[in-house]
C-alpha positions as CSV (number, residue, x, y, z in Angstrom):
1,M,-12.2,10.6,1.8
2,T,-10.7,13.5,1.5
3,D,-7.1,14.4,0.2
4,E,-6.0,14.5,3.9
5,E,-7.5,11.3,4.8
6,K,-6.3,9.9,1.6
7,K,-2.6,10.9,2.8
8,A,-2.9,9.7,6.3
9,Y,-4.4,6.8,4.7
10,M,-0.8,6.1,2.4
11,T,1.4,7.4,5.2
12,A,0.3,4.5,7.5
13,L,0.0,1.8,5.1
14,V,3.7,2.7,4.0
15,V,4.2,2.8,7.7
16,Q,2.9,-0.9,8.0
17,T,4.5,-2.1,5.1
18,K,8.1,-1.4,6.2
19,K,7.3,-2.7,9.5
20,Y,6.1,-5.9,7.3
21,C,9.1,-6.3,5.4
22,R,11.3,-5.3,8.1
23,I,12.9,-1.5,6.9
24,D,13.8,0.5,9.2
25,Y,15.2,3.3,7.5
26,D,13.2,5.9,5.9
27,D,15.3,6.8,2.8
28,D,13.6,4.8,0.1
29,E,9.8,5.9,1.8
30,D,9.2,7.4,-1.8
31,I,9.6,4.0,-4.0
32,I,7.6,2.1,-1.3
33,Q,5.1,4.2,-2.3
34,T,5.7,4.0,-5.9
35,I,5.5,-0.1,-5.9
36,I,2.7,0.3,-3.4
37,E,0.9,2.4,-6.0
38,A,1.6,0.1,-8.7
39,T,0.1,-2.7,-6.9
40,F,-2.9,-0.9,-6.0
41,E,-3.6,-1.0,-10.2
42,K,-2.5,-4.5,-10.8
43,L,-5.4,-5.4,-8.1
44,S,-7.9,-2.8,-10.0
45,E,-7.1,-5.4,-12.6
46,L,-7.7,-8.5,-10.9
47,I,-10.1,-7.8,-8.6
48,P,-13.8,-6.4,-9.7
49,G,-14.5,-3.3,-7.9
50,F,-11.2,-2.8,-5.8
51,S,-10.7,0.0,-4.0
52,P,-7.3,1.0,-2.4
53,Y,-9.1,3.0,0.1
54,E,-11.4,0.2,1.2
55,M,-9.3,-2.6,1.5
56,T,-9.9,-5.9,3.2
57,S,-7.9,-7.1,5.3
58,R,-6.7,-10.0,2.7
59,Q,-6.1,-7.1,0.0
60,R,-4.0,-5.2,2.8
61,L,-1.7,-8.2,2.9
62,L,-1.5,-8.6,-0.7
63,T,-0.6,-5.6,-1.1
64,M,2.3,-5.4,1.6
65,M,3.8,-9.3,0.0
66,F,3.9,-7.7,-3.5
67,V,6.0,-5.0,-2.1
68,K,8.0,-7.4,-0.4
69,D,8.6,-9.7,-3.9
């Protein structure tokens, strides 16, 4: 995956996470992205072979749940 593809993937994940969390404004997107990245670190510790750019639907949902919490 190229850097541009990774950026597009992260942007889409931030948008999806905002929708899941019912956030309608753009002010805190950088904070949401930081929380997502921290969640990736935690999932990497918990799930052997975890890849943030090849997440299963369950892993994507867990990521959004961690951000919402």
